[in-house]
MIFIKE-17563 format. One line per field, with one value per residue: residue in one letter; x, y, z of N, C-alpha, C in turn. Coordinates in steps of 0.2 Angstrom, whole numbers, plus 5000, padded with zeros to 4 digits. Atoms other than C-alpha are relative to their C-alpha. Example, Ala and Ser with C-alpha at 12.3 -4.5 7.8 and 13.67 -1.06 7.14 Angstrom:
MIFIKE-17563
paza	[a, s]
n.px	[5004, 4996]
n.py	[4994, 4994]
n.pz	[5000, 4999]
ca.px	[5062, 5068]
ca.py	[4978, 4995]
ca.pz	[5039, 5036]
c.px	[5004, 4996]
c.py	[5006, 5005]
c.pz	[5000, 5003]
END
This chain:
MIFIKE-17563
paza	[m, h, i, d, l, s, g, l, s, a, l, v, t, g, s, t, a, g, i, g, k, a, i, a, s, g, l, a, a, s, g, a, h, v, i, v, n, g, r, r, s, e, r, v, e, a, t, v, s, e, l, s, s, v, g, s, i, r, g, v, a, a, d, v, g, t, a, d, g, v, a, r, l, i, d, a, a, p, d, v, d, i, l, v, v, n, a, a, h, m, t, m, i, p, m, l, e, v, t, d, e, e, w, m, q, t, f, a, v, n, v, f, s, g, i, r, l, s, r, a, y, v, p, k, m, v, a, n, r, w, g, r, v, i, f, i, s, s, e, s, a, l, q, t, p, a, e, m, a, h, y, g, v, s, k, t, a, e, l, a, i, s, r, g, l, a, t, t, l, a, g, t, g, v, t, v, n, a, v, l, p, g, p, t, t, s, e, i, f, t, g, m, l, q, d, v, y, v, s, p, g, r, a, k, d, l, a, e, a, g, r, q, y, i, a, e, f, r, p, n, s, l, l, g, r, p, a, i, p, r, e, v, a, n, m, v, v, y, i, a, s, h, q, a, a, a, t, s, g, a, a, m, r, v, d, g, g, v, l, p, t, i, a]
n.px	[4997, 5002, 4997, 5002, 4996, 5001, 4998, 4993, 4997, 4995, 4994, 4996, 4996, 4999, 5006, 5000, 5000, 4998, 5001, 4999, 5007, 5006, 5001, 5004, 5007, 5002, 4999, 5004, 5007, 5001, 5002, 4994, 4997, 4992, 4997, 4996, 4990, 4994, 4994, 5005, 5006, 5004, 5002, 5005, 5007, 5005, 5004, 5005, 5005, 5004, 5002, 5008, 5007, 5001, 4999, 4996, 4992, 4996, 4997, 4992, 4996, 4992, 4996, 4998, 4993, 4995, 5001, 5004, 5006, 5002, 5000, 5007, 5007, 5000, 5001, 5007, 5003, 4999, 5005, 5004, 5002, 4997, 4994, 4998, 4993, 4999, 4995, 4994, 4995, 4998, 4996, 4996, 4993, 4993, 4997, 4992, 5000, 5000, 4994, 5001, 5006, 5008, 5000, 5002, 5006, 5004, 4999, 5002, 5007, 5001, 4999, 4998, 5005, 5003, 4998, 5001, 5004, 5001, 4999, 5006, 5008, 5002, 5001, 5008, 5003, 5000, 5003, 5007, 5000, 5000, 4996, 4999, 4995, 5000, 4993, 5003, 4992, 5001, 4996, 4995, 4998, 4998, 4995, 4996, 5002, 4994, 5002, 4999, 4999, 5002, 5007, 5002, 4996, 5006, 5005, 4998, 5000, 5004, 5001, 5000, 5003, 5009, 5001, 4997, 5007, 5004, 4997, 4999, 5006, 5005, 5005, 5003, 5007, 4999, 4997, 4996, 5002, 4998, 5005, 4997, 5002, 4992, 5001, 5007, 5001, 5000, 4997, 4992, 5002, 5003, 4996, 4994, 5002, 4999, 4992, 4994, 5004, 5003, 4997, 4995, 5003, 4999, 5008, 5005, 5002, 4997, 5004, 4995, 4993, 5001, 5001, 4994, 4997, 5002, 4996, 4993, 4996, 5003, 5004, 5006, 5004, 5006, 5006, 4998, 5002, 4997, 5006, 5002, 5001, 5009, 4998, 4995, 5004, 5006, 4996, 5000, 5006, 5001, 4996, 5000, 5006, 5001, 5003, 4993, 4998, 4995, 4994, 4994, 4993, 5003, 4998, 5005, 5000, 5004, 4994, 5002, 4995, 4994, 4993, 5002, 4999, 5006, 5003]
n.py	[5003, 5009, 5005, 5006, 5003, 5004, 5000, 4997, 5001, 4998, 5005, 4997, 5006, 4999, 5000, 5004, 4999, 4993, 4996, 5002, 5006, 4996, 4998, 5008, 5001, 4995, 5004, 5005, 4996, 4997, 5004, 5003, 5008, 4999, 5002, 5001, 5002, 4997, 5005, 5005, 5000, 5002, 4992, 4998, 5005, 4996, 4993, 5003, 5002, 4994, 4995, 5001, 4999, 4996, 4997, 5004, 4999, 5007, 4995, 5003, 5000, 4999, 4997, 4996, 4999, 5005, 5003, 5009, 4996, 4997, 5004, 5003, 4995, 4997, 5007, 5002, 4994, 4995, 4993, 4995, 4992, 4997, 5002, 4997, 5005, 4998, 5004, 4996, 5002, 4993, 5003, 4995, 5000, 4993, 4999, 5003, 5008, 5006, 5003, 5002, 5003, 4997, 4998, 5003, 5003, 4993, 4997, 5006, 5001, 4993, 4999, 5003, 5003, 4998, 4996, 5007, 5002, 4997, 5003, 5005, 4999, 4994, 5002, 5003, 4995, 4994, 5003, 4999, 4991, 4998, 5004, 4996, 5003, 4996, 5004, 4997, 4997, 5000, 4991, 5002, 4998, 4992, 4998, 5008, 5000, 5003, 5009, 5006, 4995, 5006, 5002, 4994, 5000, 5004, 4996, 4996, 5003, 5000, 4993, 4998, 5005, 4997, 4993, 5003, 5003, 4997, 4995, 5004, 5004, 4993, 5002, 5007, 5002, 5002, 4996, 5002, 4994, 5004, 4998, 4999, 5000, 4998, 5004, 5004, 5005, 5005, 5007, 4999, 4993, 4999, 5005, 4993, 4997, 5006, 5000, 4997, 4996, 5005, 5006, 4995, 4996, 4994, 5001, 5006, 5004, 4999, 4994, 4996, 4998, 4996, 4992, 4997, 5001, 4994, 4995, 4997, 5000, 4998, 4994, 4996, 5004, 4995, 5005, 5003, 5009, 5004, 5003, 5007, 5002, 4998, 4994, 5000, 5002, 4995, 4998, 5004, 5001, 4993, 5001, 5005, 4997, 4997, 4992, 4998, 5003, 4995, 4999, 5004, 4996, 4995, 5003, 4997, 5002, 5001, 4999, 4998, 4994, 5001, 4996, 4991, 4992, 4999, 5004]
n.pz	[5007, 5001, 5003, 5002, 5004, 5002, 5007, 4999, 4995, 4995, 4996, 4996, 4997, 4994, 5000, 4996, 4996, 5000, 5004, 5008, 4999, 5002, 5008, 5004, 4998, 5003, 5007, 5001, 4998, 5007, 5006, 5006, 4999, 5000, 4997, 4994, 5000, 4996, 5002, 4999, 5005, 4996, 5000, 5004, 5000, 4994, 5003, 5005, 4996, 4993, 5008, 5004, 4997, 5000, 5007, 5005, 4997, 5000, 4998, 5003, 4995, 5000, 4996, 5006, 5001, 5005, 5007, 5001, 4998, 5005, 5007, 4998, 5000, 5006, 5004, 4997, 5001, 5005, 5001, 4993, 5002, 4992, 4997, 4994, 4997, 4993, 4995, 4998, 4995, 4995, 4992, 4997, 4997, 5002, 5007, 5000, 4995, 5006, 5003, 5007, 5002, 4996, 5005, 5005, 4999, 5001, 5007, 5001, 4996, 5002, 5006, 5006, 5002, 5004, 5007, 5003, 4999, 5006, 5009, 5003, 5001, 5002, 5006, 5001, 5000, 5004, 5007, 4999, 5000, 4993, 4995, 4993, 4995, 4992, 4995, 4992, 4997, 4993, 4998, 4997, 5008, 5000, 4992, 4997, 4992, 4998, 4998, 5006, 5007, 5007, 5004, 5003, 5010, 5005, 5001, 5004, 5010, 5002, 5003, 5005, 5004, 5001, 5006, 5006, 5003, 5001, 5005, 5007, 5003, 5001, 5005, 4999, 4995, 4994, 4993, 4995, 4994, 4993, 4994, 4994, 4993, 4995, 4995, 5001, 4995, 5003, 4996, 4999, 4995, 4993, 4995, 4997, 4994, 4996, 4997, 4998, 4995, 4993, 4999, 4996, 4995, 5005, 4999, 4998, 5007, 5009, 5001, 4993, 5004, 5009, 4998, 4998, 5006, 5004, 4998, 4998, 5005, 5006, 4997, 5005, 5001, 4999, 4994, 4992, 4997, 5009, 5005, 5000, 5008, 5004, 5002, 5005, 5006, 5004, 5004, 5007, 5005, 5004, 5007, 5004, 5002, 5007, 4999, 4997, 5006, 5004, 4993, 5002, 4999, 4995, 4995, 4995, 4991, 4998, 4992, 4996, 5001, 5000, 5004, 5001, 5006, 5005, 5006]
ca.px	[5094, 5092, 5108, 5105, 5119, 5111, 5119, 5136, 5151, 5161, 5177, 5183, 5199, 5201, 5184, 5181, 5182, 5181, 5180, 5181, 5166, 5155, 5158, 5155, 5139, 5135, 5137, 5127, 5112, 5113, 5112, 5129, 5135, 5151, 5165, 5173, 5193, 5203, 5220, 5208, 5196, 5188, 5185, 5179, 5166, 5159, 5158, 5149, 5136, 5134, 5132, 5119, 5105, 5109, 5115, 5123, 5138, 5153, 5169, 5190, 5200, 5219, 5233, 5234, 5250, 5259, 5260, 5252, 5238, 5234, 5235, 5223, 5210, 5211, 5208, 5193, 5187, 5190, 5178, 5172, 5165, 5170, 5187, 5189, 5206, 5205, 5216, 5230, 5244, 5248, 5258, 5263, 5281, 5294, 5301, 5318, 5313, 5306, 5314, 5316, 5305, 5290, 5293, 5292, 5276, 5268, 5271, 5267, 5248, 5246, 5252, 5257, 5240, 5231, 5243, 5242, 5224, 5221, 5231, 5219, 5202, 5205, 5207, 5190, 5183, 5189, 5183, 5166, 5167, 5162, 5170, 5174, 5191, 5192, 5208, 5205, 5218, 5218, 5222, 5238, 5242, 5241, 5249, 5261, 5259, 5275, 5269, 5267, 5276, 5277, 5259, 5258, 5270, 5259, 5246, 5253, 5257, 5242, 5235, 5246, 5242, 5223, 5226, 5239, 5225, 5211, 5222, 5226, 5209, 5202, 5185, 5183, 5170, 5179, 5183, 5196, 5193, 5202, 5193, 5202, 5195, 5204, 5204, 5191, 5184, 5191, 5198, 5217, 5212, 5203, 5215, 5230, 5219, 5217, 5237, 5242, 5227, 5216, 5226, 5240, 5226, 5226, 5208, 5192, 5187, 5189, 5176, 5186, 5204, 5196, 5193, 5211, 5218, 5211, 5216, 5233, 5237, 5223, 5219, 5211, 5199, 5180, 5172, 5179, 5180, 5187, 5172, 5163, 5164, 5148, 5152, 5166, 5156, 5143, 5156, 5161, 5144, 5141, 5157, 5154, 5137, 5131, 5126, 5146, 5150, 5157, 5170, 5186, 5203, 5196, 5203, 5187, 5188, 5179, 5192, 5180, 5189, 5205, 5216, 5214, 5215, 5200, 5202]
ca.py	[4329, 4312, 4301, 4287, 4276, 4263, 4254, 4260, 4250, 4254, 4247, 4253, 4247, 4246, 4245, 4232, 4245, 4264, 4276, 4264, 4253, 4267, 4274, 4255, 4256, 4274, 4268, 4253, 4263, 4275, 4259, 4254, 4236, 4238, 4231, 4227, 4225, 4222, 4211, 4196, 4187, 4182, 4202, 4205, 4189, 4199, 4215, 4208, 4200, 4215, 4225, 4215, 4221, 4237, 4237, 4227, 4220, 4206, 4207, 4204, 4200, 4207, 4216, 4233, 4237, 4225, 4222, 4206, 4211, 4224, 4212, 4200, 4213, 4219, 4200, 4199, 4216, 4220, 4235, 4248, 4265, 4272, 4270, 4275, 4271, 4273, 4260, 4268, 4265, 4277, 4275, 4288, 4289, 4304, 4309, 4305, 4288, 4281, 4269, 4265, 4252, 4261, 4274, 4262, 4252, 4270, 4274, 4256, 4257, 4276, 4278, 4266, 4256, 4270, 4275, 4254, 4253, 4270, 4262, 4246, 4255, 4272, 4268, 4259, 4274, 4285, 4273, 4274, 4294, 4291, 4286, 4294, 4290, 4298, 4297, 4299, 4309, 4318, 4338, 4329, 4334, 4351, 4352, 4338, 4333, 4330, 4315, 4305, 4317, 4300, 4298, 4317, 4316, 4302, 4311, 4325, 4314, 4310, 4327, 4329, 4312, 4318, 4333, 4327, 4315, 4325, 4338, 4323, 4315, 4335, 4333, 4315, 4313, 4306, 4316, 4313, 4323, 4319, 4320, 4328, 4322, 4326, 4316, 4301, 4288, 4276, 4257, 4264, 4281, 4275, 4260, 4275, 4282, 4267, 4266, 4280, 4288, 4276, 4261, 4274, 4280, 4298, 4295, 4286, 4282, 4283, 4300, 4309, 4302, 4309, 4327, 4327, 4321, 4337, 4347, 4345, 4339, 4348, 4365, 4375, 4360, 4372, 4354, 4348, 4330, 4319, 4315, 4299, 4289, 4291, 4309, 4308, 4297, 4308, 4318, 4303, 4298, 4317, 4315, 4299, 4306, 4311, 4328, 4330, 4330, 4348, 4345, 4338, 4342, 4348, 4344, 4343, 4345, 4337, 4341, 4348, 4365, 4359, 4369, 4387, 4396, 4399, 4389]
ca.pz	[4998, 4994, 4989, 4980, 4974, 4968, 4953, 4959, 4967, 4982, 4988, 5005, 5011, 5029, 5032, 5046, 5060, 5064, 5051, 5035, 5043, 5045, 5026, 5022, 5030, 5025, 5007, 5007, 5015, 4998, 4988, 4981, 4982, 4994, 4997, 5014, 5016, 5030, 5034, 5042, 5034, 5053, 5054, 5038, 5039, 5055, 5048, 5032, 5044, 5056, 5037, 5029, 5037, 5032, 5011, 4998, 5007, 5002, 5009, 5004, 5017, 5010, 5016, 5006, 5013, 5001, 4984, 4983, 4995, 4984, 4968, 4978, 4981, 4964, 4957, 4969, 4965, 4948, 4945, 4958, 4952, 4971, 4977, 4996, 5002, 5020, 5028, 5040, 5049, 5064, 5081, 5094, 5094, 5094, 5078, 5082, 5091, 5072, 5065, 5046, 5047, 5055, 5042, 5028, 5037, 5036, 5018, 5014, 5022, 5019, 5003, 4993, 4995, 4988, 4972, 4968, 4970, 4958, 4944, 4943, 4944, 4938, 4921, 4920, 4928, 4916, 4899, 4910, 4910, 4930, 4945, 4962, 4973, 4990, 5001, 5020, 5025, 5040, 5049, 5053, 5035, 5037, 5056, 5058, 5075, 5085, 5094, 5076, 5063, 5050, 5050, 5048, 5032, 5025, 5027, 5019, 5002, 5003, 4998, 4986, 4978, 4977, 4969, 4957, 4952, 4953, 4940, 4927, 4926, 4923, 4911, 4913, 4926, 4936, 4954, 4966, 4984, 5001, 5016, 5033, 5048, 5063, 5080, 5078, 5090, 5077, 5084, 5081, 5089, 5105, 5108, 5108, 5121, 5131, 5132, 5136, 5145, 5153, 5156, 5167, 5176, 5167, 5164, 5170, 5152, 5133, 5134, 5149, 5137, 5120, 5129, 5138, 5122, 5112, 5125, 5128, 5108, 5098, 5109, 5094, 5091, 5090, 5098, 5113, 5110, 5095, 5080, 5079, 5063, 5056, 5057, 5046, 5034, 5030, 5020, 5012, 5006, 5000, 4989, 4982, 4976, 4959, 4968, 4972, 4952, 4953, 4969, 4962, 4968, 4985, 5002, 5014, 5034, 5044, 5062, 5071, 5069, 5073, 5060, 5062, 5046, 5036, 5022]
c.px	[5000, 5008, 4998, 5005, 4999, 5001, 5008, 5003, 5005, 5005, 5003, 5004, 5001, 4994, 4996, 4999, 5000, 4995, 4996, 4992, 4992, 4997, 4997, 4993, 4994, 4999, 4995, 4995, 4998, 4999, 5003, 5000, 5008, 5002, 5004, 5006, 5002, 5004, 4995, 4995, 4994, 4996, 4995, 4995, 4998, 4997, 4995, 4994, 4995, 4997, 4994, 4996, 5000, 5000, 5002, 5006, 5005, 5005, 5008, 5004, 5008, 5001, 5003, 5006, 5005, 4997, 4994, 4993, 4997, 4998, 4995, 4995, 4998, 4996, 4994, 4994, 5002, 4998, 4995, 4999, 5002, 5003, 5000, 5006, 5002, 5003, 5008, 5004, 5003, 5000, 5002, 5007, 5004, 5003, 5008, 5001, 4998, 5004, 4999, 4994, 4993, 4999, 4997, 4992, 4996, 4998, 4996, 4992, 4997, 4998, 5001, 4993, 4995, 5003, 4999, 4992, 4996, 5002, 4998, 4995, 5000, 4998, 4994, 4995, 4997, 4995, 4990, 4997, 4996, 5003, 5002, 5007, 5004, 5006, 4997, 5006, 5000, 5005, 5006, 5004, 5001, 5002, 5002, 5000, 5010, 4998, 4999, 5002, 5000, 4994, 4998, 5002, 4995, 4995, 4999, 5001, 4995, 4994, 5003, 5000, 4995, 5000, 5005, 4995, 4995, 5003, 5002, 4994, 4994, 4996, 5000, 4994, 5000, 5002, 5002, 5001, 5005, 4996, 5004, 4996, 5006, 4997, 4993, 5000, 5000, 5002, 5005, 5000, 4999, 5004, 5008, 4996, 5000, 5009, 5002, 4995, 4996, 5004, 5005, 4996, 4997, 4992, 4997, 4996, 5000, 4997, 5006, 5009, 4999, 5000, 5006, 5006, 5001, 5004, 5008, 5003, 4997, 4995, 4997, 4995, 4991, 4995, 5002, 5002, 5001, 4991, 5000, 5000, 4995, 5002, 5003, 4996, 4994, 5002, 5001, 4996, 4999, 5007, 4999, 4992, 4999, 4999, 5006, 5002, 5005, 5004, 5005, 5005, 5000, 5004, 4994, 5003, 4994, 5003, 4997, 5003, 5007, 5006, 4997, 5001, 4992, 4999, 5006]
c.py	[4993, 4997, 4994, 4996, 4994, 4998, 4998, 4994, 5001, 4995, 5004, 4997, 5002, 5000, 4995, 5003, 5008, 5003, 4997, 4995, 5006, 5004, 4995, 5000, 5006, 4999, 4995, 5002, 5004, 4996, 4997, 4994, 5004, 4994, 5000, 4997, 5000, 4994, 4992, 4999, 4998, 5010, 5002, 4996, 5004, 5006, 4998, 4999, 5003, 5004, 5000, 5002, 5007, 5003, 4992, 4999, 4993, 5004, 4995, 5000, 5000, 5007, 5007, 5004, 4994, 5000, 4995, 5001, 5004, 4995, 4995, 5004, 5001, 4994, 4999, 5005, 5002, 5008, 5003, 5007, 5002, 4997, 5005, 4998, 5004, 4996, 5003, 4997, 5007, 4997, 5005, 4998, 5007, 4999, 4998, 4993, 4995, 4997, 4999, 4998, 5002, 5005, 4996, 4997, 5005, 5000, 4995, 5000, 5007, 5002, 4996, 4995, 5005, 5002, 4992, 4998, 5006, 4997, 4994, 5004, 5007, 5001, 4997, 5005, 5004, 4996, 5002, 5006, 4999, 4997, 5007, 4997, 5006, 4996, 5003, 5001, 5002, 5007, 4998, 5002, 5006, 5002, 4995, 5000, 4998, 4994, 4994, 5004, 4993, 4999, 5007, 5001, 4996, 5002, 5006, 4998, 4998, 5004, 5002, 4994, 5002, 5003, 4999, 4997, 5002, 5005, 4995, 4996, 5008, 4997, 4992, 4995, 4996, 5004, 4996, 5008, 4996, 5004, 4999, 4998, 5002, 4994, 4996, 4995, 4994, 4993, 5004, 5004, 4998, 4994, 5004, 5002, 4998, 4999, 5004, 5005, 4997, 4996, 5002, 5002, 5008, 5001, 4998, 4997, 5003, 5008, 5005, 5000, 5005, 5007, 5000, 4999, 5007, 5006, 5001, 4999, 5007, 5007, 5003, 4997, 5005, 4993, 4997, 4994, 4998, 4999, 4993, 4999, 5002, 5010, 5001, 4996, 5003, 5004, 4998, 4998, 5005, 4998, 4995, 4999, 5004, 5009, 5004, 5003, 5009, 5002, 4996, 5003, 5003, 4996, 4999, 4999, 4998, 4998, 5004, 5008, 5000, 5005, 5007, 5004, 4998, 4997, 4994]
c.pz	[5002, 4994, 4999, 4994, 4997, 4992, 4999, 5006, 5003, 5003, 5006, 5004, 5011, 5005, 5007, 5008, 4999, 4993, 4994, 5002, 5003, 4993, 4998, 5001, 4996, 4991, 4998, 5000, 4995, 4997, 4996, 5005, 5002, 5002, 5004, 4999, 5008, 4999, 5002, 4998, 5006, 5000, 4995, 4998, 5005, 4998, 4993, 5004, 5003, 4994, 4998, 4999, 4996, 4992, 4996, 5003, 4997, 5002, 4995, 5004, 4993, 5001, 4996, 5000, 4998, 4995, 4999, 5005, 4995, 4992, 5001, 5001, 4993, 4995, 5005, 5000, 4995, 4998, 5005, 4995, 5005, 5003, 5008, 5002, 5007, 5005, 5003, 5004, 5006, 5007, 5002, 5000, 4998, 4996, 5002, 5003, 4992, 4996, 4992, 4999, 5002, 4995, 4993, 5000, 4998, 4994, 4996, 5001, 4997, 4994, 4995, 4998, 4993, 4993, 4997, 4998, 4993, 4993, 4997, 5000, 4997, 4992, 4998, 5002, 4996, 4991, 5003, 5000, 5008, 5004, 5006, 5003, 5005, 5003, 5006, 5001, 5005, 5002, 5001, 4993, 4997, 5007, 5000, 5005, 5001, 5002, 4994, 4993, 4994, 5000, 4997, 4992, 4998, 5000, 4994, 4991, 5000, 4994, 4993, 4992, 4995, 4997, 4994, 4994, 4994, 4991, 4993, 4997, 4998, 4993, 5000, 5001, 5005, 5006, 5004, 5004, 5005, 5005, 5006, 5005, 5005, 5006, 5000, 5005, 4995, 5005, 5001, 5005, 5008, 5005, 5002, 5006, 5005, 5001, 5003, 5006, 5007, 5005, 5006, 5004, 4999, 5000, 5001, 4997, 4994, 5000, 5004, 4995, 4994, 5003, 5003, 4994, 4994, 5005, 5001, 4991, 4995, 5004, 4996, 4997, 5002, 5003, 5005, 5001, 4991, 4998, 5002, 4991, 4995, 4997, 4994, 4992, 4997, 4995, 4997, 4995, 4996, 4994, 4995, 4997, 4995, 5001, 5001, 4994, 5001, 5008, 4996, 5003, 5006, 5005, 5007, 5007, 5003, 5009, 5006, 5003, 5002, 4999, 5001, 4996, 4998, 4992, 5000]
END
């Protein structure tokens, strides 16, 4: 299958590292003009420089966890054909210790950024009779993790938003889907592994830490290790393509078999 996104523009939020960066690279390699986004301008500029050899890339620094940041991003990139809502906030805190502020921050980034961006971009996609909206949710949306329930709840909300928006846009030529990665070696996740496993000496390196995390918290995994960002990005690039026109309202799992269900 040859995926050609030439002539299309794509915005990937939270794309200066990890899954988002891999998605930006994959979309650019398939011919899309990609807008990279992150909170800090120096990281955005570094990512644009790094990925410029892959394809057409530009960057916009904006914090999508705030209404002002989303507005700034929309002003800088008023039209996109493919919207990938990837920016995420994740912390490991026992549920009864999660503060109101932490709940609010998690929802500001993981939920409201996608709502605000969809409101801005989807009407133009509908007018063009073509568009793709892709929410990067998580397997945590379907099995709430005890060690970060607030994160899981926010990802469940993303699934509901994705399905509701897909239903709203039925017959318009705009598809809306969610991708559910399992544990993946993103910057956030590897930072957590470093803090919880490597630094206290429970694991000798990140690879061992990843396997220990899977054994401890995701024993149903068929992969036995965290995924790598490129493995998630491959699914996103397909869903963004013309070939995926018949896929909408779906929750596509890239979880390494973590979810012990057949559907």
